[in-house]
C-alpha positions in Angstrom: 127.1 4.2 7.1 123.6 5.5 7.0 121.6 6.0 3.8 121.4 9.8 4.7 125.4 9.9 4.5 125.5 7.9 1.6 122.9 9.9 -0.4 124.6 13.2 0.9 128.2 11.9 -0.1 126.7 11.0 -3.6 125.4 14.4 -4.4 128.8 16.1 -2.9 130.7 13.7 -5.4 128.3 14.7 -8.2 128.7 18.4 -7.6 132.4 17.9 -7.4 132.7 16.1 -10.6 130.3 18.6 -12.3 132.0 21.7 -11.0 135.6 20.3 -11.5 134.6 19.8 -15.4 133.0 23.0 -15.8 136.0 24.6 -14.2 138.6 22.8 -16.4 136.5 23.5 -19.7 136.2 27.2 -18.7 140.1 27.5 -17.9 141.0 25.8 -21.1 138.7 27.9 -23.3 140.4 31.1 -21.6 143.8 29.7 -22.1 143.4 29.3 -25.9 141.7 32.9 -26.0 144.7 34.4 -24.3 147.1 32.6 -26.8 145.6 34.1 -29.6 145.4 37.4 -27.8 149.2 37.2 -27.1 149.9 36.4 -30.8 147.9 39.3 -32.3 149.3 41.5 -29.4 152.9 40.8 -30.6 152.2 41.0 -34.5 150.3 44.4 -34.1 153.1 45.9 -32.0 155.7 44.6 -34.5 153.7 45.9 -37.5 153.2 49.4 -35.9 156.9 49.7 -34.8 158.1 48.7 -38.3 156.0 51.3 -39.9 157.0 53.9 -37.4 160.7 53.0 -37.9 160.6 53.3 -41.9 161.6 57.1 -41.7 164.0 56.7 -38.9 165.9 53.6 -39.7 169.2 55.4 -40.3 169.0 57.3 -37.0 170.2 54.9 -34.3 169.3 57.2 -31.4 165.5 57.5 -32.8 165.5 53.7 -33.3 166.3 53.0 -29.9 164.0 55.6 -28.5 161.0 54.3 -30.3 161.9 50.6 -29.3 162.2 51.7 -25.6 158.8 53.6 -25.9 156.8 50.6 -27.5 158.6 48.2 -24.9 157.8 50.3 -21.7 154.2 50.9 -22.8 153.3 47.1 -23.5 153.6 43.7 -22.1 156.4 42.3 -23.9 159.2 39.9 -23.2 161.6 41.3 -25.7 161.8 43.7 -28.7 164.6 43.9 -31.1 165.6 45.2 -34.5 167.8 43.4 -36.7 169.8 44.8 -39.7 169.1 42.6 -42.8 172.2 43.6 -44.4 174.7 42.5 -41.8 172.4 40.3 -39.6 173.5 42.2 -36.6 170.9 43.5 -33.8 170.7 47.3 -33.9 168.4 47.6 -30.8 167.1 45.2 -28.1 165.0 45.4 -25.0 164.2 42.4 -22.9 163.1 41.5 -19.3 160.9 39.4 -17.2 158.6 40.6 -14.4 160.0 39.7 -11.0 156.8 40.5 -9.0 154.0 37.9 -9.6 151.5 36.3 -7.2 150.7 33.3 -9.6 152.0 30.0 -8.0 154.5 27.9 -10.2 152.3 25.0 -10.2 149.7 27.1 -12.0 152.3 28.4 -14.4 153.3 24.7 -15.1 149.7 23.4 -15.4 148.8 26.2 -17.9 152.0 25.8 -20.0 151.2 29.2 -21.9 154.4 29.9 -24.2 155.3 33.3 -25.5 153.8 34.3 -28.7 155.9 36.5 -31.3 155.4 38.7 -34.4 157.8 40.2 -36.8 157.8 43.2 -39.6 160.2 44.4 -42.1 161.3 48.2 -42.1 162.0 49.4 -45.7 164.3 52.0 -46.9 162.5 53.1 -50.1 162.3 50.0 -52.2 164.9 48.1 -50.1 164.3 46.0 -47.1 166.6 47.6 -44.5 165.8 45.6 -41.2 163.5 43.4 -39.5 161.5 44.0 -36.2 160.9 41.1 -33.8 158.4 41.2 -30.9 157.6 38.6 -28.3 154.7 39.1 -25.9 155.3 38.4 -22.3 152.9 35.3 -21.2 153.2 36.0 -17.5 150.5 39.0 -17.9 148.1 36.5 -19.3 148.8 33.9 -16.9 148.1 36.4 -13.9 144.9 37.0 -15.7 144.0 33.4 -15.8 144.8 33.1 -12.2 142.5 35.7 -11.0 139.7 34.5 -13.5 140.3 30.8 -12.0 140.2 32.0 -8.4 137.0 33.9 -9.2 135.5 30.8 -11.0 136.5 28.4 -8.3 135.1 30.6 -5.4 131.7 30.9 -7.2 131.7 27.2 -7.9 132.4 26.4 -4.1 129.8 28.7 -3.1 127.2 26.8 -5.5 128.5 23.6 -4.3 128.1 24.5 -0.5 124.7 25.9 -1.2 123.6 23.0 -3.1 124.9 20.6 -0.6 123.3 22.3 2.1 119.9 22.4 0.3 120.3 18.8 -0.8 120.9 17.8 2.9 117.9 19.6 4.1 115.7 18.1 1.4 117.3 14.7 2.2 116.6 15.2 5.8 113.1 15.9 5.1 112.4 13.2 2.7 114.1 10.6 5.0 112.5 11.8 8.2 109.9 9.0 7.9 112.6 6.5 8.3 113.9 8.1 11.6 110.4 7.7 12.9 110.3 4.1 11.9 113.5 3.6 13.7 111.7 5.3 16.7 108.9 2.8 16.1 111.1 -0.2 16.5 112.8 1.3 19.5 109.4 2.0 21.1 108.2 -1.8 20.4 111.5 -2.8 22.2 110.3 -0.7 25.2 106.8 -2.2 24.8 105.2 0.8 23.3 103.1 1.3 20.1 103.7 4.3 18.1 102.0 5.1 14.4 103.2 7.7 12.1 100.2 10.0 11.6 101.2 11.7 8.5 102.3 9.8 5.6 105.3 10.9 3.5 104.6 12.2 0.0 107.3 9.9 -1.7 105.5 6.9 -3.0 108.1 4.3 -1.8 108.4 5.6 1.7 104.6 6.0 1.8 104.3 2.3 1.2 107.0 1.4 3.8 105.6 3.8 6.3 102.0 2.2 5.8 103.4 -1.2 6.1 105.1 -0.2 9.4 101.9 1.4 10.7 99.9 -1.7 9.8 102.3 -4.0 11.8 102.4 -1.6 14.7 98.4 -1.5 14.9 98.4 -5.3 14.5 100.6 -5.9 17.4 98.7 -3.3 19.4 95.4 -4.8 18.4 96.8 -8.3 19.4 98.0 -7.0 22.7 94.7 -5.4 23.5 92.9 -8.6 22.5 95.0 -10.6 24.9 94.5 -7.9 27.6 90.6 -8.1 27.2 90.8 -11.8 27.2 92.8 -11.7 30.6 90.5 -9.2 32.2 87.3 -11.3 31.1 88.8 -14.2 32.8 89.7 -12.4 35.9 86.1 -10.9 36.1 84.6 -14.5 35.6 86.9 -15.8 38.4 87.2 -13.2 41.1 84.5 -10.8 40.6 80.4 -10.8 41.4 78.6 -10.5 38.3 75.6 -8.8 40.0 77.3 -6.0 42.3 80.7 -5.9 40.5 82.5 -6.3 43.8 85.2 -9.2 44.3 83.7 -12.6 44.9 84.3 -14.9 47.7 87.3 -16.7 46.0 89.1 -13.3 45.8 88.3 -12.5 49.2 89.7 -15.8 50.6 92.9 -15.0 48.4 93.5 -11.7 49.8 92.4 -12.6 53.5 95.2 -15.4 53.3 97.9 -13.0 51.8 97.0 -10.5 54.4 97.4 -12.5 57.6 100.0 -15.1 56.5 102.5 -13.2 54.2 105.4 -11.5 56.2 105.6 -8.7 54.0 101.9 -7.8 53.5 100.5 -9.0 57.0 99.5 -6.0 59.0 97.1 -5.4 61.8 93.5 -4.3 60.8 89.8 -5.2 60.8 87.5 -7.5 59.1 83.8 -6.4 58.7 81.1 -8.8 57.8 77.8 -7.5 56.7 74.6 -9.5 56.1 71.5 -8.0 54.6 68.4 -8.7 56.8 65.7 -10.7 55.5 66.8 -11.1 52.1 64.8 -14.4 51.4 61.6 -12.5 52.7 62.3 -9.6 50.5 62.7 -11.7 47.5 59.2 -13.2 48.1 57.5 -10.0 48.9 59.1 -7.7 46.2 60.5 -9.9 43.7 63.8 -11.0 42.6 64.5 -7.9 40.7 64.1 -5.7 43.6 66.2 -8.0 45.7 69.1 -7.7 43.2 68.5 -4.0 43.1 68.8 -3.8 46.9 72.0 -5.7 46.8 73.5 -3.4 44.2 72.3 -0.4 46.3 74.1 -2.0 49.4 77.4 -2.4 47.3 77.3 1.3 46.2 77.0 2.5 49.9 80.0 0.1 50.8 82.3 1.6 48.0 81.0 5.0 48.9 81.7 4.7 52.6 85.0 2.8 52.1 86.4 5.4 49.5 87.6 7.7 52.8 90.1 4.8 53.6 92.6 4.2 50.7 93.9 1.0 52.7 90.8 -0.9 51.8 91.1 -0.3 47.9 89.3 -3.1 46.2 89.1 -5.5 49.2 85.3 -5.4 49.3 83.5 -8.4 48.3 80.3 -10.1 48.3 80.7 -13.5 49.6 77.3 -15.1 49.0 73.7 -14.1 49.0 73.2 -11.0 51.0 76.7 -11.3 52.7 79.5 -8.8 52.1 83.0 -8.6 53.6 85.5 -5.6 54.0 88.9 -6.5 54.8 90.6 -3.2 56.0 94.2 -3.7 56.8 95.8 -0.7 58.7 92.6 0.5 60.2 92.8 1.1 64.1 89.7 0.5 66.4 88.4 4.1 66.3 88.5 4.0 62.4 86.9 0.7 62.2 83.9 1.8 64.4 83.5 5.0 62.8 83.3 3.0 59.3 80.7 0.6 61.0 78.7 3.8 62.0 78.9 5.3 58.6 77.8 2.1 56.8 74.8 1.9 59.4 73.8 5.5 58.7 74.2 5.0 54.8 72.3 1.7 54.7 69.3 3.0 56.7 68.8 5.6 53.8 67.9 2.6 51.5 64.5 2.5 53.5 63.5 5.8 52.3 64.4 5.3 48.6 62.1 1.9 48.6 65.0 -0.2 47.9 63.8 -2.4 51.3 61.2 -2.6 53.5 63.0 -3.8 56.8 64.9 -1.8 59.1 67.9 -2.3 60.0 68.9 -3.0 56.6 71.8 -4.9 57.5 73.8 -6.2 60.6 77.8 -5.8 60.7 80.3 -7.8 62.6 83.8 -6.4 63.3 86.9 -8.5 64.2 90.4 -7.2 64.7 93.5 -9.1 63.2 97.1 -8.8 63.4 100.0 -10.8 61.7 100.3 -14.4 62.6 96.6 -15.0 63.2 95.1 -17.8 61.1 92.6 -16.9 58.5 90.1 -19.5 59.8 90.2 -18.0 63.6 89.5 -14.4 62.0 86.4 -15.7 60.2 85.2 -17.4 63.2 85.8 -14.4 65.3 84.0 -12.0 63.0 81.1 -14.5 62.5 80.6 -14.5 66.1 80.4 -10.6 66.2 77.8 -10.8 63.4 75.9 -13.5 65.2 75.8 -11.3 68.4 74.8 -8.1 66.3 71.8 -10.0 64.9 70.7 -11.3 68.3 70.6 -7.8 69.9 67.6 -5.8 68.7 69.1 -2.4 69.9 72.5 -2.7 68.0 73.2 -2.8 64.4 77.0 -3.8 64.8 79.3 -5.6 67.3 83.2 -5.4 67.3 85.3 -8.2 69.0 89.0 -7.9 69.5 91.8 -10.6 69.1 93.0 -11.7 72.6 96.5 -12.1 71.4 97.0 -8.7 69.7 100.5 -7.2 70.0 101.0 -4.9 73.0 102.6 -2.2 70.7 100.3 -2.6 67.6 97.3 -0.5 69.3 99.5 2.2 71.0 99.5 5.2 68.7 101.8 7.3 70.8 104.2 4.2 71.0 104.3 3.6 67.1 104.9 7.4 66.8 107.7 7.5 69.1 109.3 4.1 67.9 109.0 5.4 64.0 110.1 9.0 64.6 113.4 8.0 66.4 114.0 5.1 63.8 113.7 7.6 61.1 115.8 10.3 62.7 118.6 7.8 63.7 118.4 5.5 60.4 117.7 2.6 62.5 115.8 0.7 59.7 117.6 -2.4 58.7 118.1 -3.8 55.2 116.9 -7.3 54.4 117.3 -9.0 51.1 115.3 -11.6 49.5 116.5 -13.2 46.0 114.5 -13.2 42.7 115.8 -16.2 40.8 115.3 -17.6 37.5 112.4 -20.1 37.3 114.4 -22.5 35.1 117.8 -22.0 36.8 117.1 -21.2 40.5 120.8 -20.7 41.3 120.8 -17.7 39.0 119.8 -14.8 40.8 117.9 -12.0 38.8 118.1 -9.5 41.5 117.6 -9.0 45.1 114.3 -7.5 46.6 115.2 -4.9 49.3 112.9 -5.2 52.3 112.8 -2.9 55.4 112.9 -4.1 59.0 112.5 -2.3 62.2 114.4 -3.3 65.5 112.0 -2.9 68.5 113.0 -1.8 72.0 113.6 -5.7 72.6 116.0 -5.8 69.7 113.5 -8.0 67.6 112.9 -7.2 63.8 109.2 -5.8 63.0 108.3 -6.8 59.4 107.3 -4.0 57.1 103.6 -4.8 57.1 103.0 -4.0 60.7 104.9 -0.4 60.5 104.1 0.7 57.0 100.4 1.3 57.8 101.3 3.8 60.8 103.9 5.5 58.5 101.3 6.2 56.0 98.8 7.3 58.6 101.6 9.7 60.4 102.8 10.9 56.5 106.0 9.6 57.0 106.3 7.2 54.0 108.4 9.5 51.9 111.0 9.9 54.8 111.2 6.2 54.9 111.7 6.1 51.0 114.6 8.4 51.0 116.3 7.0 53.9 115.9 3.4 52.3 117.3 4.9 48.8 120.3 6.4 50.6 121.1 3.2 52.5 120.6 1.0 49.4 123.1 3.4 47.2 125.7 2.9 50.1 125.1 -0.7 50.1 125.5 -1.0 46.5 129.0 0.2 46.5 130.2 -3.2 48.2 129.1 -5.5 45.6 128.1 -5.9 41.9 124.5 -7.5 42.2 121.3 -5.7 41.2 118.7 -4.6 43.8 115.0 -3.6 43.6 113.6 -0.9 46.0 110.1 -0.2 46.4 108.8 3.4 46.4 105.5 4.4 48.0 102.7 6.1 46.7 103.1 9.0 48.9 106.5 9.8 47.3 105.3 9.5 43.8 102.6 12.0 44.7 104.7 14.6 46.5 106.4 16.5 43.9 109.0 17.8 46.7 109.9 14.3 47.7 109.9 12.9 44.4 112.7 15.5 43.5 114.7 14.6 46.2 114.6 11.1 45.1 115.5 12.1 41.6 118.2 14.3 42.7 119.8 11.4 44.6 119.6 9.1 41.8 121.0 11.6 39.4 124.1 11.9 41.7 124.4 8.1 41.3 123.5 7.5 37.7 126.3 4.8 37.2 124.2 2.6 39.4 121.3 2.8 36.9 121.8 -0.8 35.6 121.9 -2.4 39.1 118.9 -0.5 40.8 115.5 -1.0 39.8 112.5 0.8 41.4 109.2 -0.8 42.2 105.6 0.5 42.8 102.8 -1.4 44.1 99.9 -1.5 42.1 97.7 -0.3 44.9 99.8 3.0 45.1 100.1 3.8 41.4 99.7 7.5 40.7 97.6 8.6 37.7 98.7 7.5 34.3 100.1 10.8 33.1 102.3 11.2 36.4 103.4 7.6 36.0 104.3 8.2 32.4 106.3 11.4 33.3 108.1 9.5 36.1 109.2 6.5 34.0 110.3 9.1 31.1 112.4 11.0 33.8 113.9 7.7 35.3 114.7 6.3 32.0 116.9 9.6 31.1 118.6 9.1 34.2 119.2 5.4 33.3 117.0 3.6 36.0 114.0 1.4 35.4 110.7 1.2 37.0 108.6 -2.1 37.6 105.1 -3.0 39.0 104.8 -5.2 41.9 101.7 -6.8 43.7 100.0 -7.0 40.3 96.5 -8.4 39.7 93.9 -6.5 41.5 93.8 -3.7 38.9 94.3 -6.1 35.7 92.0 -3.7 33.5 95.1 -1.3 33.3 97.3 -3.7 31.5 96.2 -2.1 28.4 98.1 1.0 29.4 101.2 -1.0 30.4 102.3 -1.1 26.7 103.2 2.8 26.8 104.9 2.7 30.1 108.1 0.4 29.2 108.4 -1.3 32.6 111.3 -3.3 33.5 109.3 -6.3 34.7 105.9 -7.1 36.5 105.6 -8.9 39.7 102.3 -10.8 39.8 100.7 -10.7 43.5 101.3 -13.7 45.6 97.6 -14.3 46.3 97.3 -15.5 42.6 100.3 -17.7 43.0 99.3 -19.5 46.1 98.2 -23.0 45.3 98.3 -22.5 41.6 99.0 -26.1 41.0 95.9 -27.1 42.7 93.3 -24.3 41.4 92.8 -24.3 37.8 91.3 -20.9 37.7 94.4 -19.4 39.1 96.6 -21.1 36.3 94.2 -19.9 33.6 94.3 -16.4 34.9 98.2 -16.4 35.0 98.4 -17.9 31.6 96.4 -15.1 30.2 98.5 -12.4 31.9 101.4 -14.3 30.4 100.0 -14.2 26.9 99.4 -10.5 27.0 102.7 -9.8 28.8 104.7 -12.0 26.2 103.2 -10.0 23.3 105.0 -6.7 24.5 107.9 -8.8 25.5 107.3 -7.8 29.2 109.1 -10.1 31.9 106.9 -11.6 34.5 107.9 -12.6 38.0 105.9 -14.2 40.6 105.7 -13.4 44.2 105.4 -15.6 47.3 106.3 -18.9 45.7 106.5 -21.4 48.7 106.0 -25.1 47.0 107.7 -27.1 44.5 104.3 -27.7 42.9 103.8 -23.9 42.5 107.3 -23.5 41.2 106.8 -26.3 38.6 103.5 -24.8 37.2 105.2 -21.3 37.0 108.1 -22.9 35.0 105.9 -24.7 32.7 104.1 -21.5 31.9 107.3 -19.6 31.1 107.1 -17.1 33.8 110.9 -15.8 33.8 111.4 -15.1 37.7 110.1 -16.4 41.0 110.3 -15.1 44.5 109.3 -16.5 47.9 110.3 -18.7 50.9 111.1 -21.7 48.8 113.9 -19.8 47.0 115.1 -17.8 49.8 114.1 -16.3 53.1 114.6 -12.5 53.6 117.9 -12.0 55.4 120.6 -9.4 56.0 123.3 -9.1 53.3 126.1 -11.7 53.8 
């Protein structure tokens, strides 16, 4: 029983005891008063009748008339006149009122007995008769009953008002306790809440202060871990001069984009090299050279902002060499990007940042899933060498000879995807996500989409998702996949994880359709988890609102491909995510690269402080699995644990 209920019951019991005692004392006092009144009433009536009969005692008719007159005008049980000489009753009147609304239990409880009085009737100096009068107690009992009802009603009204006011006062005084309960629940949801207004009650004030102090300590501890992790990431994967990614991060992402079945897609790699950086360093000094590199980095960021697919895939490899990994770009877009970079970099001559024109040369190389990273680097390096050897050209683009026939055909992709969406031809593949310590225990299955082509072969998502985004059909695929997953969940009791695209999250109409579908199948909440890729996260306010709406429906949200925007981990404490999936580029060869292990350990410490489970993606070797198991990573996903396949 809650403290509020205990205190409220105690108040009610106190009121009942106090009011019951007051009621009984008042009732007993009234009873005594009525007894005295009955006795006085009977004696007064007997005395008055005795005096009246003194002159009429020898007239029986007058005696009877006077007795009847007194009896009818008062509240008497009986009146009689007794002859003292013979002892016989001369006149007698008696009777008990039949009509009464007083319950018998109250009559028995009061126990009010009739009260009598008598008087002597004289004939001269001789006593002739005795008048005996007995007052009727029922009239007094009726008055007591009415008085008791009135007192009881008033006491009940006062009791109810007192209980109500007491309940309001208690609820107000104990409100900080309710907020402290919410604080504890928020900590369980990996959120940190503090009570801004301290209660006036000293005991509760101390309790709330202690709770706030604990929450702030946990929040500071988590923030410290997050800052430390971000610092480690910056040291390992960020160029200190330009703020761009370094060569190590570029190679990680390149390997993931061209080798991962899920993330691999077609696109372009751009390699940019600043002209005569060494000569500029000698002529103008090291500081001017550094400012030039920073200006080039700013131009790269500004021109690439038009292409969301690029994101944070811009890096400075070494010296004056920069790389841009642009998955999903077609040839026209890549050439347009190269032209924009050429124009933007040429403006640096006017600002005095350099004295060389062209400022840099650019090499472009196309890639598709299945190509090796080294072959792609060789191709783009060849394109850059050709651009540097031709004085009339700033950039050169080369194509892979083994490019898929369907990949570059915009109309072919449009027709294939439109037909597949209309007819629901996308297939569901499932990859197990297992416990790192007990690989046989499946945590859930990751849902992956596959598209059958005209030859019946399945196309991985990495190849057609960029085209879906380009055509604006990502939300259509999300809704179709959700409907298929809900239908598939009816055939088993396993948990599934389904990805939602950023296009759906940023489209209010599409998101409402998804939420309406989930609302109709709220019973599946414990078995269906929605995932959002880090690169497609909406704004913080929109993300928090989405998580709140999903939580109301009983569904959870998680973050996948995490690692590129680690600075946002400080905001994860307020989100209450189901789990966090670490991008596979940080997992590959983690048993051989110490900086990756340090970075993942930092993430693990930060996530552990808010009880946020971690899952590693693209685990492919026993060495990687053993390292992750030793670090305490909860779940793992990858080809080592199971290939994506249709449901069995």
